[in-house]
N, C-alpha and C positions, 0 to 999 in steps of 0.2 A: 528526851522528847523525840517523837517520831520525826523522820526525815521525809520530806515531800520530794517527788520527782521534779524534773525540769518543767513540767506543766503545773506544778504546785499541788499535785494529787498524791494520795496515799491509798493503797488497796485496803479495803475493809471487808473482812469475812465475818458474817453474822451467824452465830450459833445459838441454839436453844440452851439456856442456862440449866434447864431441868435434865435433858437427855443427851446434850452434846451434838445433836444433829445439825448439819449445815443448813441454814435457812436461805441465805442470799449472799451475794458479793456485790459490793458497790464501791464508790470512790468518795474519799473525804478530802476537802481542802482545809486550810487553817480555820476558816469561818465555820465549817461543819463540825470540826473537832471541838472548837470552843463552844458552839451551841449545844453539842452533845454533853460536854462536861458540865455546862451551866444548868441544863434542864433535866439531865438524867434520861432523856429520850433521844433515840438515834436520829441524827441528821446527816445528810450526805450532800455531795455536790452533784447535781444533775448535769451530766455532760450534754444531753440533748436540749435541755432548757437553759443551760448556762447560768444556773442560779442555785442557791441554797434550797434544799428539799428536806422537809421533816417527814420521815416515814410515817404514813398513816394520816397525813394532813387532809386528805380528801376521803379516805375510806374509814378512818377511825382505828385502823389496825396498827397502832403505834408499837414501837419496840422499847420497852423499859430496859435500860442498860444496868446490868448487875455488876459487870466487871469489864475492864478494857485491858487486853494483853498486847504488848508490843513485841515483835519478833527480834531476834538477836541482831539483825542488820538495821533495825529501826525503820524499815521501809514498808511494813505491813502491820495491820492491827486486827485483832480479833475482838469483836464485841459480843460478849456473852449476855444474852437478852432474854427477857420474858415477853413473848409476843401477846398482844391483845386480841389476836385473831389470825387469819391466814396471812402469811408473809408475802406470797407471790401475788402480783396484780391479776393473775388468772384465777385466783381463788384457791389455789393449792396451798397446803400448809407450808411448803418449801418451794423455792424456785427450782430446786433440783429434784424434779418429779419424773424425769425420764432417764432411761438407761440406753446407752449406745451399744447396739448389738449388730456388729458388722457395719452395714451402711444404713441401718434402720434405727429409729428411736422408738422405744416402747415405754409406756407409762409404768412407773414403779408399782408393783403390786403391794398393797398394804395389808 
């Protein structure tokens, strides 16, 4: 089983199950991991709200979990998901839509 840090959290990297692109990074606690396993939909621990958060609970852009991969140290997890819409709260497909170029961020060209 995954190992949580001293704050009870685990880093979760979400990728698109179809093309492998990185969609987002979030944190899971034991409650989020269990809710994800039970429902098949990605749940996380919202550090800002201090509570369980189902991805897409307000937008409808849920993440259906296809597979969960745990790293060799058991302190990080990759959720391979099928997204129901944009993953980023900005409306972008991925939260990683900018490139760092020197001291400037530029939007990724699609």
